[in-house]
C-alpha positions in Angstrom: -16.2 -25.4 -33.1 -13.7 -24.4 -30.4 -10.8 -22.3 -31.6 -7.6 -24.2 -32.3 -4.8 -23.8 -29.8 -2.8 -22.0 -32.5 -5.4 -19.2 -32.5 -3.6 -17.2 -29.8 -0.3 -17.6 -31.6 -2.0 -16.4 -34.8 -3.3 -13.4 -32.9 0.2 -12.6 -31.7 1.6 -12.9 -35.1 -0.9 -10.3 -36.3 0.1 -7.7 -33.7 2.9 -6.2 -35.5 0.8 -5.8 -38.6 -2.1 -4.3 -36.8 -0.1 -2.1 -34.4 0.5 0.6 -37.1 -3.2 0.9 -37.9 -4.4 0.9 -34.3 -1.9 3.1 -32.7 -2.6 6.8 -33.1 1.1 7.6 -32.9 1.8 5.8 -36.2 -0.7 7.8 -38.2 1.3 10.0 -40.6 4.7 8.7 -39.3 7.2 7.9 -42.0 8.5 4.3 -42.1 12.0 3.7 -40.7 14.6 4.4 -43.4 17.5 1.9 -43.2 19.7 4.2 -45.3 19.5 7.0 -42.6 20.9 4.6 -40.0 24.0 3.2 -41.6 26.0 4.5 -38.6 24.2 2.2 -36.3 24.5 -1.5 -35.6 22.6 -3.5 -38.3 21.0 -5.7 -35.7 19.7 -2.7 -33.8 18.2 -1.2 -37.0 16.5 -4.6 -37.7 15.0 -4.6 -34.2 13.7 -1.0 -34.7 12.2 -1.9 -38.0 10.5 -5.0 -36.6 8.8 -2.8 -34.0 7.8 -0.2 -36.5 9.5 2.7 -34.7 10.1 6.1 -36.4 13.5 7.6 -37.3 13.2 10.0 -34.4 12.7 7.2 -31.9 15.5 5.2 -33.5 17.9 8.1 -33.2 17.1 8.9 -29.6 17.3 5.2 -28.6 20.7 4.9 -30.2 21.9 8.0 -28.4 20.6 6.6 -25.1 22.3 3.3 -25.8 25.7 4.9 -26.4 25.4 6.8 -23.1 24.9 3.6 -21.1 26.8 1.1 -23.2 29.9 0.9 -21.1 28.1 0.6 -17.7 25.6 -1.9 -19.0 28.1 -4.2 -20.7 28.4 -6.5 -17.6 24.8 -6.3 -16.5 22.8 -7.5 -19.5 23.2 -10.8 -21.2 23.1 -9.3 -24.7 23.1 -5.9 -26.4 19.7 -6.7 -27.9 18.0 -6.7 -24.5 19.5 -3.4 -23.5 18.3 -2.0 -26.9 14.8 -3.1 -26.1 14.9 -1.4 -22.7 16.3 1.8 -24.4 13.5 1.6 -27.0 10.9 1.4 -24.2 12.4 4.4 -22.4 12.6 6.5 -25.6 9.1 5.7 -26.7 7.7 6.6 -23.3 9.7 9.9 -23.1 8.5 10.9 -26.6 5.0 9.5 -26.1 5.1 8.1 -29.7 5.6 4.4 -28.9 4.4 2.4 -31.9 4.7 -1.0 -30.2 3.2 -2.8 -27.2 5.2 -3.9 -24.2 4.5 -7.5 -25.1 6.0 -7.0 -28.6 9.2 -5.7 -27.0 9.3 -8.6 -24.5 9.0 -11.1 -27.3 11.6 -9.3 -29.4 14.2 -9.4 -26.7 13.1 -12.7 -25.0 12.5 -11.3 -21.5 9.6 -11.7 -19.1 8.0 -8.7 -17.4 9.9 -8.7 -14.2 13.3 -9.1 -15.9 12.5 -6.3 -18.3 11.4 -3.9 -15.5 14.6 -4.6 -13.6 16.7 -4.1 -16.7 15.0 -0.7 -17.5 15.7 0.5 -14.0 19.3 -0.5 -14.2 19.7 1.9 -17.1 19.6 4.7 -14.6 23.3 4.4 -13.9 23.9 8.2 -13.8 20.6 9.0 -12.1 19.5 11.0 -15.1 18.5 8.3 -17.6 15.1 7.3 -16.3 12.7 10.2 -15.8 9.8 10.3 -13.3 7.5 9.8 -16.3 9.2 6.5 -17.3 9.5 5.4 -13.7 5.8 5.9 -13.1 5.0 4.0 -16.2 7.2 1.1 -15.0 5.5 1.2 -11.6 2.1 1.0 -13.3 3.1 -1.9 -15.5 4.5 -3.8 -12.6 1.4 -3.3 -10.4 -0.9 -4.2 -13.3 1.1 -7.3 -14.0 1.1 -8.4 -10.3 -2.7 -7.9 -10.2 -3.3 -9.8 -13.4 -1.1 -12.6 -12.4 -2.9 -13.0 -9.1 -6.2 -12.9 -10.8 -5.2 -15.6 -13.3 -3.9 -17.9 -10.6 -7.2 -17.6 -8.8 -9.1 -18.1 -12.1 -7.2 -21.2 -12.9 -7.8 -22.7 -9.4 -11.5 -21.7 -9.5 -12.1 -23.2 -12.9 -10.8 -26.6 -11.7 -13.5 -26.5 -9.0 -16.2 -25.4 -11.5 -15.7 -27.4 -14.7 -15.7 -31.2 -15.0 -13.0 -32.7 -17.3 -15.4 -34.1 -19.9 -13.4 -33.0 -22.9 -10.1 -31.3 -22.6 -10.6 -29.2 -25.7 -14.1 -28.2 -24.8 -13.1 -27.2 -21.3 -10.1 -25.3 -22.5 -12.1 -23.5 -25.1 -14.7 -22.5 -22.5 -12.2 -21.3 -20.0 -10.2 -19.4 -22.7 -13.2 -17.5 -23.8 -14.1 -16.8 -20.2 -10.7 -15.4 -19.4 -10.6 -13.3 -22.6 -14.0 -11.9 -21.9 -13.0 -11.0 -18.3 -9.9 -9.1 -19.6 -12.2 -7.2 -22.0 -14.7 -6.4 -19.2 -11.9 -5.2 -17.0 -10.4 -3.0 -19.7 -13.8 -1.5 -20.6 -15.3 -1.1 -17.1 -12.2 0.1 -15.2 -9.9 3.0 -15.7 -7.8 1.6 -12.8 -7.1 -1.9 -14.2 -4.8 -2.5 -11.2 -7.7 -2.5 -8.8 -7.5 -6.0 -7.4 -10.8 -6.2 -5.5 -13.1 -4.8 -8.2 -11.2 -6.8 -10.9 -11.8 -10.0 -8.9 -15.4 -9.2 -8.5 -15.7 -8.7 -12.2 -14.0 -12.1 -12.7 -16.7 -13.7 -10.5 -19.4 -11.9 -12.6 -17.9 -13.4 -15.8 -17.7 -16.8 -14.2 -21.4 -16.6 -13.2 -22.3 -15.7 -16.8 -20.4 -18.7 -18.3 -21.5 -21.2 -15.6 -25.3 -20.6 -16.1 -24.8 -20.8 -19.9 -22.6 -23.9 -19.8 -23.9 -27.4 -20.5 -24.7 -29.2 -17.3 -22.4 -32.1 -18.1 -19.4 -29.7 -18.1 -20.0 -28.6 -14.5 -18.9 -30.0 -11.2 -21.8 -31.1 -8.9 -21.6 -28.1 -6.6 -22.2 -25.6 -9.4 -24.6 -27.8 -11.3 -26.9 -27.8 -8.3 -26.2 -24.1 -7.6 -27.9 -22.9 -10.8 -31.4 -21.7 -10.0 -34.1 -23.8 -11.6 -36.5 -20.8 -11.7 -35.3 -17.5 -13.3 -34.4 -14.9 -10.7 -37.0 -12.2 -10.2 -36.4 -9.1 -12.2 -34.5 -6.3 -10.5 -36.0 -2.9 -9.8 -34.4 -1.5 -12.8 -35.6 -4.3 -15.1 -39.2 -4.0 -13.8 -39.1 -0.3 -14.5 -37.8 -1.0 -18.0 -40.7 -3.3 -18.8 -42.7 -0.2 -19.6 -39.7 1.6 -21.2 -38.2 -1.1 -23.4 -37.2 1.4 -26.1 -35.3 3.7 -23.8 -32.8 1.2 -22.4 -32.1 -2.5 -22.9 -33.2 -4.6 -19.9 -30.6 -5.6 -17.4 -29.3 -9.2 -17.5 -30.8 -11.4 -14.8 -28.4 -12.4 -12.1 -28.6 -15.9 -10.8 -28.4 -14.9 -7.1 -28.1 -18.5 -5.9 -25.2 -19.2 -8.2 -23.6 -15.9 -7.5 -23.8 -16.6 -3.7 -22.2 -20.0 -4.2 -19.3 -18.5 -6.2 -18.8 -15.8 -3.5 -18.9 -18.2 -0.7 -16.3 -20.4 -2.4 -14.1 -17.4 -2.9 -14.6 -15.7 0.4 -16.1 -12.6 -1.3 -19.1 -10.5 -0.2 -22.0 -11.4 -2.5 -23.8 -8.0 -2.1 -20.7 -6.2 -3.4 -20.4 -8.6 -6.3 -24.1 -8.2 -7.1 -23.6 -4.4 -7.1 -20.7 -4.7 -9.5 -22.8 -7.0 -11.8 -25.8 -4.7 -11.9 -23.7 -1.6 -12.7 -20.4 -2.2 -14.4 -20.8 -5.8 -15.8 -24.4 -5.3 -17.0 -23.3 -2.2 -18.9 -20.4 -4.1 -20.5 -22.8 -6.9 -21.6 -25.1 -4.3 -23.1 -22.3 -3.0 -25.2 -21.8 -6.5 -26.6 -25.5 -7.2 -27.1 -25.2 -10.1 -24.7 -27.7 -9.0 -22.1 -30.4 -11.5 -22.8 -28.6 -13.9 -25.1 -28.6 -17.5 -23.8 -25.5 -18.4 -25.8 -21.8 -18.1 -25.2 -20.1 -15.0 -26.6 -18.5 -15.8 -30.0 -14.8 -16.4 -29.4 -13.6 -14.5 -32.5 -15.6 -11.4 -31.6 -14.4 -11.3 -28.0 -10.8 -12.0 -29.1 -10.9 -9.3 -31.8 -12.3 -6.7 -29.4 -9.8 -7.5 -26.7 -7.0 -7.3 -29.2 -8.0 -3.8 -30.2 -8.1 -2.8 -26.6 -4.7 -4.3 -25.9 -3.1 -2.6 -29.0 -4.5 0.7 -28.0 -3.2 0.5 -24.5 0.2 -0.6 -25.7 0.4 -2.9 -22.7 0.8 -6.5 -21.7 -1.3 -9.0 -23.6 -3.3 -10.6 -20.8 -4.3 -13.6 -23.0 -0.7 -14.9 -22.7 -1.3 -15.9 -19.1 -3.7 -18.5 -20.3 -1.0 -20.0 -22.6 1.7 -19.7 -19.9 3.8 -17.7 -22.2 7.4 -17.1 -21.0 7.0 -13.3 -21.1 4.4 -13.4 -18.3 5.5 -16.4 -16.4 5.8 -15.8 -12.6 9.1 -16.2 -11.0 9.6 -19.8 -9.9 9.0 -20.0 -6.1 8.5 -23.2 -4.1 5.0 -22.7 -2.7 3.1 -25.7 -1.3 -0.6 -25.6 -1.7 -1.0 -26.2 2.1 1.2 -26.1 5.1 1.0 -29.6 6.5 2.6 -30.3 9.9 4.2 -33.8 10.1 2.4 -36.4 12.1 5.4 -38.5 13.1 4.8 -38.8 16.8 1.0 -38.7 16.9 -0.2 -40.5 13.8 -3.9 -40.2 14.8 -3.9 -36.4 15.1 -5.7 -34.5 12.5 -3.2 -32.4 10.6 -4.1 -28.7 10.1 -4.4 -27.7 6.5 -3.6 -24.0 6.0 -4.2 -22.5 2.5 -1.4 -20.2 1.2 -1.8 -16.5 1.7 -2.4 -15.1 -1.8 -3.0 -11.4 -2.6 -6.7 -12.1 -3.3 -7.2 -14.1 -0.1 -5.4 -11.4 1.9 -7.6 -8.7 0.4 -10.8 -10.7 1.0 -9.8 -11.5 4.6 -9.1 -7.8 5.3 -12.5 -6.8 3.9 -14.3 -9.5 5.8 -12.7 -8.4 9.0 -13.5 -4.7 8.4 -17.1 -5.4 7.6 -17.4 -7.7 10.6 -16.0 -5.1 12.9 -18.6 -2.7 11.7 -21.6 -5.1 11.9 -22.9 -3.5 15.1 -22.3 0.1 13.8 -25.1 1.8 11.9 -25.4 4.4 9.2 -26.8 6.8 11.8 -25.3 8.0 15.1 -25.8 5.5 17.9 -27.9 6.3 21.0 -24.8 7.2 23.0 -23.3 9.4 20.2 -26.7 11.1 19.8 -26.7 11.8 23.5 -23.2 13.4 23.2 -24.5 15.6 20.4 -27.7 16.7 22.3 -25.7 17.6 25.5 -23.6 20.2 23.6 -24.4 23.8 23.9 -25.1 23.8 20.2 -26.4 20.4 18.9 -24.1 19.5 15.9 -26.4 16.7 14.6 -27.9 18.5 11.6 -24.5 19.9 10.5 -23.0 16.4 10.8 -25.7 14.8 8.7 -25.6 17.6 6.1 -21.8 17.4 5.8 -22.0 13.6 5.3 -24.7 14.0 2.6 -22.6 16.5 0.7 -19.3 14.7 1.0 -21.0 11.4 0.2 -22.0 12.7 -3.2 -18.6 14.2 -3.8 -16.7 11.1 -2.8 -18.8 8.7 -4.9 -18.6 10.9 -8.0 -14.8 11.3 -7.6 -14.4 7.6 -7.0 -16.3 6.9 -10.2 -14.2 9.3 -12.2 -11.0 7.7 -10.9 -11.9 4.0 -10.9 -14.6 3.7 -13.6 -17.6 5.7 -14.7 -19.9 2.8 -13.7 -18.3 2.6 -10.3 -20.2 5.5 -8.6 -22.4 3.0 -6.7 -19.3 1.2 -5.5 -17.9 4.5 -4.3 -21.1 5.0 -2.3 -20.7 1.6 -0.8 -17.2 2.5 0.3 -18.4 5.8 1.7 -21.2 4.1 3.8 -18.6 1.8 5.4 -16.4 4.8 6.1 -19.4 6.6 7.8 -19.9 3.6 10.1 -16.3 3.6 11.0 -16.4 7.4 11.5 -19.3 7.1 14.0 -17.7 4.2 15.8 -14.3 5.9 16.3 -15.9 9.2 17.2 -18.0 7.6 20.0 -14.9 5.8 21.4 -12.9 9.1 21.3 -15.7 11.0 23.1 -16.1 8.4 25.7 -12.4 8.7 26.6 -12.6 12.5 26.6 -15.8 13.1 28.5 -14.3 13.2 32.0 -11.4 15.4 30.9 -13.0 18.1 28.7 -15.2 20.8 30.0 -18.7 21.1 28.5 -17.6 24.2 26.6 -14.7 22.5 24.9 -16.7 19.3 24.4 -19.2 21.4 22.5 -16.6 23.3 20.7 -14.9 20.1 19.5 -18.1 18.5 18.2 -19.0 21.7 16.3 -15.6 21.9 14.7 -16.0 21.2 11.0 -12.3 20.5 10.5 -12.4 17.8 13.3 -15.3 16.0 11.7 -13.9 16.2 8.2 -10.5 14.9 9.4 -12.1 12.0 11.3 -14.3 11.1 8.3 -11.3 11.3 5.9 -9.3 9.0 8.1 -12.1 6.5 8.2 -12.4 6.6 4.4 -8.7 6.2 4.0 -8.9 3.0 6.2 -11.7 1.7 4.0 -9.8 2.5 0.8 -6.6 0.9 2.1 -8.5 -2.2 3.2 -9.8 -2.6 -0.4 -6.3 -2.1 -1.7 -7.2 1.1 -3.6 -4.9 3.3 -1.6 -1.2 2.3 -1.3 2.3 3.8 -1.4 3.6 2.0 -4.5 4.7 5.3 -5.9 6.1 6.7 -2.7 3.2 8.9 -2.1 3.5 10.8 -5.4 0.1 10.9 -7.1 1.2 12.5 -10.3 3.1 10.2 -12.5 3.3 11.6 -16.0 2.9 8.1 -17.5 0.2 9.2 -19.8 -2.6 8.5 -17.3 -4.7 11.4 -15.9 -4.1 12.2 -12.3 -7.6 11.3 -11.4 -7.0 7.5 -12.0 -4.8 7.4 -8.9 -6.8 7.2 -5.6 -3.7 6.7 -3.4 -3.2 8.9 -0.4 -3.4 11.9 -0.3 -6.2 11.6 -2.9 -8.8 11.6 -0.1 -7.6 15.0 1.2 -8.3 16.6 -2.1 -11.8 15.0 -2.3 -12.9 16.3 1.1 -10.9 19.6 0.7 -8.8 19.1 3.8 -5.3 20.2 4.6 -2.7 17.6 5.4 -1.7 19.4 8.6 -5.3 19.2 9.9 -5.5 15.5 8.9 -2.3 14.6 10.8 -3.9 15.8 14.0 -6.4 12.9 14.1 -4.3 9.9 13.1 -2.8 8.9 16.4 -6.1 9.3 18.3 -7.9 7.4 15.6 -5.5 4.4 15.9 -5.8 4.4 19.7 -9.6 4.6 19.6 -10.0 1.7 17.1 -8.0 -1.3 18.5 -9.4 -3.7 15.8 -7.4 -2.1 13.1 -5.0 -4.6 11.4 -1.3 -4.3 11.4 -1.3 -3.4 7.7 -3.8 -0.6 8.2 -2.0 0.8 11.3 1.2 0.8 9.2 -0.6 2.5 6.3 -1.8 5.3 8.6 1.7 5.7 10.1 3.2 5.9 6.6 0.5 8.5 5.8 1.6 10.6 8.8 5.2 10.3 7.7 4.4 11.5 4.2 2.6 14.5 5.7 5.6 15.5 7.8 8.0 14.8 4.9 6.3 16.6 2.1 2.5 17.1 2.0 2.1 19.5 4.9 4.8 21.8 3.4 2.8 22.6 0.2 2.0 26.2 -0.5 -1.3 27.1 1.2 -0.8 24.8 4.1 -1.9 26.2 7.5 1.5 25.0 8.8 3.1 28.1 7.3 0.5 30.4 8.9 1.3 28.9 12.3 5.0 29.2 11.8 4.5 32.8 10.7 2.5 33.6 13.8 5.2 32.0 16.0 7.8 34.2 14.2 5.7 37.4 14.4 5.1 36.9 18.1 8.8 36.6 18.9 8.7 32.9 19.5 10.7 31.9 16.4 13.2 30.2 18.6 10.5 28.3 20.4 9.1 26.2 17.5 10.7 23.3 19.3 13.8 23.9 21.4 16.8 21.6 21.0 16.8 21.1 24.8 13.6 19.1 24.5 15.3 16.5 22.2 16.6 14.6 25.1 13.2 14.2 26.6 11.1 11.2 25.6 8.2 12.0 23.2 5.0 11.8 25.2 2.2 10.4 23.1 -0.5 11.9 25.4 -2.0 14.5 23.1 -5.5 13.6 21.9 -7.4 14.9 18.9 -9.2 17.3 21.2 -5.9 18.8 22.4 -4.8 19.4 18.8 -8.0 20.7 17.3 -8.7 23.0 20.3 -5.1 24.2 20.3 -4.8 28.0 19.8 -4.4 29.1 16.2 -3.4 32.6 17.0 -0.8 34.0 19.5 -2.2 35.8 22.5 -5.2 33.5 23.0 -3.6 32.3 26.2 -0.5 33.2 28.1 1.8 30.9 30.2 4.6 31.4 32.5 8.1 30.5 31.1 8.4 26.9 32.3 4.8 25.9 33.0 3.6 22.6 31.5 0.9 22.7 28.8 -2.5 22.6 30.4 -5.3 20.2 29.5 -7.8 21.3 27.0 -10.4 22.1 29.6 -8.2 25.0 30.7 -7.4 26.1 27.2 -8.7 29.6 27.8 -7.2 30.4 31.2 -6.7 34.0 32.4 -3.3 35.7 31.8 -0.7 35.0 34.5 0.9 37.7 36.6 4.3 36.1 36.1 6.7 37.1 33.3 4.7 35.9 30.3 5.7 34.3 27.0 3.4 33.5 24.1 2.7 29.8 23.9 3.2 27.4 21.0 0.3 25.7 19.4 -0.1 22.1 20.7 -0.5 20.9 17.1 2.6 22.7 15.9 4.7 21.6 18.9 3.8 18.0 18.5 4.3 18.2 14.7 7.8 19.5 15.1 8.7 16.9 17.8 7.6 14.1 15.4 9.3 15.8 12.5 12.6 16.0 14.3 12.5 12.4 15.3 11.5 11.3 11.8 14.3 13.4 10.3 17.0 12.1 12.6 15.8 8.5 12.1 16.2 8.8 8.3 19.5 10.6 8.6 20.8 7.9 10.9 19.9 5.2 8.4 21.6 7.1 5.5 24.7 7.7 7.6 24.9 4.0 8.4 25.0 3.3 4.6 27.6 6.0 3.7 29.5 7.3 6.7 30.2 4.2 8.9 33.9 5.1 8.8 33.2 8.7 9.9 30.8 8.4 12.8 31.8 11.8 14.1 30.1 13.5 11.1 26.6 12.3 12.0 25.9 14.8 14.9 27.4 17.6 12.8 25.1 16.8 9.8 22.2 16.6 12.2 23.0 20.0 13.7 22.9 21.6 10.2 19.8 19.6 9.3 18.0 20.7 12.5 19.0 24.3 12.1 17.5 24.3 8.6 14.2 22.9 9.8 13.9 25.4 12.6 15.3 28.6 11.2 15.0 28.1 7.4 11.7 26.3 7.2 10.8 28.2 4.0 13.3 25.9 2.3 10.7 23.1 2.9 8.0 24.9 0.9 6.9 22.6 -1.9 9.9 20.4 -1.2 10.7 17.1 0.6 12.4 16.6 3.9 14.9 14.2 2.4 16.1 16.8 -0.1 17.3 18.9 2.9 18.8 15.8 4.5 20.9 14.9 1.5 21.9 18.5 1.0 23.0 18.8 4.6 25.0 15.6 4.3 26.8 16.7 1.2 27.5 20.1 2.6 29.2 18.8 5.8 31.2 16.2 4.0 32.4 19.0 1.6 33.6 21.3 4.4 35.1 18.3 6.3 37.0 17.2 3.2 35.3 13.8 3.1 34.9 12.5 -0.5 31.2 11.8 -0.9 29.5 12.6 -4.1 25.8 13.3 -4.7 25.6 10.3 -7.0 26.8 8.1 -4.1 24.3 9.7 -1.7 21.4 9.2 -4.1 22.3 5.6 -4.8 22.2 4.8 -1.1 19.1 6.8 -0.7 17.2 4.7 -3.2 17.8 1.7 -1.0 15.9 3.3 1.9 12.3 2.4 2.6 9.5 4.6 1.2 11.6 6.6 -1.3 10.8 7.7 -4.8 13.3 8.9 -7.4 11.2 12.0 -7.9 12.6 13.2 -4.6 16.1 13.8 -6.1 15.2 14.2 -9.7 12.4 16.7 -9.5 13.3 19.4 -6.9 11.8 22.9 -6.9 14.5 25.5 -7.8 12.3 28.5 -8.3 8.6 29.1 -9.0 7.5 26.7 -11.7 11.1 25.5 -12.3 12.3 22.1 -11.2 15.6 20.3 -11.6 17.9 17.7 -9.9 19.0 17.7 -6.2 22.5 18.9 -7.3 21.1 22.0 -9.0 19.0 22.6 -5.9 22.0 22.4 -3.6 24.1 24.8 -5.7 21.5 27.4 -6.5 19.3 27.3 -3.4 20.5 25.4 -0.4 24.1 26.5 -0.6 23.2 30.1 -1.3 20.8 30.3 1.7 23.1 28.5 4.2 26.6 29.3 2.9 27.6 31.3 6.0 26.3 28.7 8.4 27.9 25.8 6.5 31.3 27.5 6.5 31.2 27.8 10.2 31.6 24.1 10.6 35.1 24.4 9.0 36.2 27.0 11.5 38.0 26.5 14.8 34.8 27.6 16.6 32.0 25.6 15.0 28.3 25.9 16.1 27.2 24.0 19.2 26.0 20.6 18.3 22.2 20.0 18.6 21.2 17.3 21.0 20.3 13.9 19.5 16.5 13.3 19.6 15.3 10.3 21.7 13.8 7.7 19.3 10.9 6.2 21.3 8.9 3.2 20.5 6.3 3.9 17.9 2.9 5.0 19.4 1.4 2.7 16.8 3.1 -0.4 18.1 0.6 -3.2 17.4 -0.5 -4.7 20.7 -1.1 -8.2 19.4 2.4 -9.0 18.4 3.5 -12.4 19.7 5.4 -12.1 23.0 7.9 -14.7 24.3 6.8 -16.4 27.5 9.3 -15.4 30.2 11.8 -18.2 30.9 11.0 -20.0 27.6 12.9 -20.2 24.4 10.5 -20.9 21.6 7.1 -20.5 23.2 5.1 -17.3 22.3 1.7 -16.1 23.2 -0.5 -13.8 21.1 -3.9 -12.4 22.1 -6.8 -13.5 19.9 -7.5 -10.4 17.9 -10.8 -11.4 16.4 -12.8 -14.6 17.1 -14.1 -14.6 13.6 -10.6 -15.3 12.2 -9.4 -18.8 11.9 -6.6 -19.6 14.4 -4.8 -21.4 11.6 -4.5 -18.2 9.6 -3.0 -16.4 12.6 -0.2 -18.9 13.2 0.4 -20.9 10.0 3.3 -22.9 11.3 1.8 -24.0 14.7 1.6 -27.7 15.4 -1.4 -27.2 17.7 -3.1 -24.0 18.6 -5.1 -23.6 21.7 -7.4 -20.5 21.5 -8.7 -19.6 25.0 -12.3 -18.3 24.9 -13.1 -20.2 21.7 -14.6 -23.7 21.2 -11.7 -26.1 21.2 -13.2 -28.5 18.8 -12.8 -32.2 19.4 -12.9 -33.2 23.1 -10.1 -35.7 22.8 -7.6 -33.0 21.9 -7.1 -32.1 25.6 -6.2 -35.8 26.2 -3.6 -35.5 23.3 -2.1 -32.4 24.9 -1.7 -34.3 28.2 -0.2 -37.2 26.3 2.3 -34.9 24.7 3.2 -33.3 28.0 3.6 -36.7 29.8 5.7 -38.1 27.0 7.9 -35.1 27.1 8.6 -35.7 30.8 9.5 -39.3 30.1 11.6 -38.2 27.1 13.4 -35.6 29.2 14.2 -38.2 31.9 15.6 -40.6 29.4 17.7 -37.8 28.0 19.1 -37.0 31.4 19.8 -40.7 32.2 21.7 -41.0 28.9 23.9 -38.0 30.0 23.2 -35.9 27.0 21.2 -32.7 26.8 18.5 -32.0 24.3 19.6 -30.7 20.9 19.1 -26.9 21.0 16.7 -25.3 18.5 17.5 -22.4 16.4 16.2 -19.2 18.1 13.3 -17.9 16.2 12.2 -14.3 15.5 8.6 -13.6 14.5 8.2 -11.0 11.8 5.2 -8.8 11.2 3.6 -11.3 8.9 3.6 -14.0 11.4 6.2 -16.1 9.7 9.3 -17.4 11.3 12.8 -16.5 10.5 15.8 -18.4 11.8 19.3 -17.2 12.5 21.2 -19.5 10.4 19.8 -22.6 8.6 16.3 -23.8 9.1 15.6 -26.2 11.9 14.5 -29.7 11.0 10.9 -30.5 10.2 10.7 -33.2 12.9 10.7 -30.7 15.7 7.8 -31.4 18.1 6.4 -30.1 21.3 8.3 -32.8 23.1 11.6 -31.3 22.1 10.4 -27.8 22.9 9.3 -28.8 26.4 12.5 -30.6 27.1 14.5 -27.6 25.9 12.4 -25.3 28.2 13.2 -27.5 31.2 16.9 -27.7 30.6 17.5 -24.0 29.7 15.1 -22.2 32.0 17.9 -20.6 34.1 19.9 -19.5 31.1 16.8 -17.9 29.5 15.8 -16.1 32.7 19.3 -14.5 32.8 19.1 -13.6 29.2 15.6 -12.0 29.7 17.0 -9.9 32.5 19.7 -8.6 30.2 17.3 -7.9 27.4 15.0 -6.0 29.8 17.9 -3.9 31.0 18.9 -3.1 27.5 15.3 -2.3 26.5 15.1 0.2 29.4 18.3 1.9 28.3 17.0 2.2 24.8 13.5 3.5 25.4 13.5 5.2 28.7 
């Protein structure tokens, strides 16, 4: 008998009773004493008692509530909701929470998104929410987003799998399937917010239920997809035929059914098969379901998942199936397809574009990456092998040995972080990274072979740091493509939310795995992007963000080679030459290659240059000393690092000034002068700190001496609205060795003490000379395939076809008709339709002119990075057609040409 629909409700009603026995924090904890809390609101005490909190948690929560009561009065609808948020914060801080997040949500009648927003609003004084609590919120939010995306895909997929024979029977089957998937995800993965592996586990669960489901409950596609003959046993199961006692046999995978599931869901079947044979099969073994032909018992699966949920003190994933209000997604109008109206051409086939969901976006990115690497092998290509053999010392064996060693390390560390059964998946990721590593290396060497001497060519290819950096970058691209590396936490990998550090594989995790310094890694990023033009916008942006994180914080960690280079510059008497302010007005030349940076001198005295000579190419890196008045050179890598650092620093300062000092524009160059002086002459202040900490301190210092009322709280509030920021930047600042405190304490005890004399000079009648403002060039990572407006047109854009494997409809979701040059156009009569549209537009334009009225102007569109349109003002009508666009082009050509000339002139002023 299928479980009644009230079963889930019954489960929920049992949670509060079971929480005490399951949660380790409740063991030995005295029950809440009402008499001890007569000084508190009775309704608050009742809430605490219903959630089984201890006296200590109750007291701390009440104290927190009183500290935010006044500021939260106008934000929250009721006191009870704020109490719930305060209970969550106190429980996390004390790590003695005796309730699950779902229990709190139900107690205060909020959904996940509302609750997370409310908790973050508690941080009114910037000292309420610790980094530990903030990290926990980030994890909850990400896990919720992933689970919601998975359930939405599950719901859609089930409609295509199961026939509606009996509503109760279908619902019982799908409920069991979803609960079993949640249990499998919780058991197999330590990183339950891994969207790709979670989705692959979902397909494994669906495969199991489909092949055990009665045929009358299946749609024809999946009924026919089930193999009539059992699949041949895998290598492991054949081996186990003679060793039945040592290990239960692996469950047989219906490869035909699995392939059908993967094709329908745009997923790689080999990867899913690998997940099945490692993680999912082990999960089935733990439930004694490996060879059972029956469905798992609903009560058993439900009970085991409930234990897992109560232990994790997290969101109850079963509630998605019941569309519970606590996990309901925000209401957004999303059509299942984008359908262009067929008013003028009723016989034209409309283009149906599926919506871009998180899972579809991930699957598309993975498919593109794997497609780009189809022609790349696991071994060096013939051309690459030739490069190796032509070196004075052939690096082939050292390259292969390095890959073997790092492959083992990477896959083991991947398994430790993601899930103990995921080592094989880590090896898959590594093999993809190796292919990309070889491909990019060959492209780099091809561009360098005419420029580098044989000596330097050989030196570069025998440089272990270069190879490790290139491989790390390739692996980071793979990890980012699979969604396992992101910047949700602003680049901070330690969160203090109760999870071990190793469960986070976000950048810079890869650097720790391959034992590489961030400063060495930065050297390869720009050359990597230029050498691999097939990288998507998102991946290019990811690498650019990685570079920024290195310059902001990671490269300044103790032990970084950056400090050794700076020390060498200082010891050689070149302290003033780290990067001279005079060079700020010069455009940043992105001409340095990886070879320039890795062959750059690491020690002063390796080469000597005349005072004003330009930097030589790498082929002349070891030139003879000059007879002119010499000076010791800067390292290419250090020089470029500081150039990029200054431009990044000024860009961020300019944004913060626009938020806070728009009425005092004269302060921006003064703040920048102090900021730049600190980076150049007091770079030890950056050790184990963040660039933005010095930026905010410099702003506060100048406002203080200039008698401008600007408090740190105001600065921090504005700072939180900037992109790629984390509250740990201003809440967790190094004060002294092993001691951390807030940005205010850092300013008073460290920054002000070190720079007091310099700061006071800005209040004198003879302040320091202002530093030049750095030129802000276009990013070297500007994506070349962004849509460009056709000169003389208003709303016509062209975009190069990036990849012929990608559907044109995905590239331009709002296009009425897309013509892709170099690809099959499809139906032959579509050219005739284009001609008809053009001819009708001419007639329409003539009629318009005869009637004495011009065409109605369209809203000018701006294309954003996601390929969607944004209009200045209200949206244009849905009846806009190519006829109207062509008529507008004809009537406004002269005006647009003039406008283009003005734009080009402004662009030259801005970037030249």
